[in-house]
N, C-alpha and C positions, 0 to 999 in steps of 0.2 A: 315545464317542470320547475318547481320552486327549489331553491337552494338555501341552506341556512348560512347566515353570516353572523359573526360576533362583532359588535361595535361598542364603543364607549361614548356616552353622552353625559353632559353636565347634569347636575341635580335640577337646575332650572329647566333644562330641556325635557327631562323626565317628567317633572311636575306639569309642565305645559302640555306635553303629549298626553298625559293621563287625563288632564282636564278636558282637552279636546275630545278624547275618546268618550268621556262621560257625557259631554254635551251632545255629541253627534251620534253616539252609539256605533261608530265605525271602528272596527278592530284596529288596534295600534299598528299591527304589521301592515295593514292596508294603507293607513296614513303614511307610514314610512316609505312604502313602495311608491305612493303618489308623490311624496317629496323628492324621491330619487328621480322620478320621471321629469319633474319640474327642473331639477338640477341639470339633467341631461339636455333638456331643451335650452336652458340658459347657456350652456357651453357647447352647443351643437356645432358652432363655427370651428371650434378647436378639434372636434371629433371628425369633421369632414375634411380637414386639411390633410394633405398627403405627408407622411413622415419624410423628413429630409434624410437622404442616404449619405453616409460619410464616404468621402472619396478615399480610395486606397492609394497609398504612396507606392510608387514603383521604383 
């Protein structure tokens, strides 16, 4: 299931995304999802770490 998200990008990012879309004919939303997947791969090591639990004072 796809969910809508709102995000802000710079004018340069918008122009580059639009140019890439024109050259590849790949929809911009698909390009953005692919970019997110690449970002998740880059930071996979952080996502796989177990969150540290705060110890409670007694």
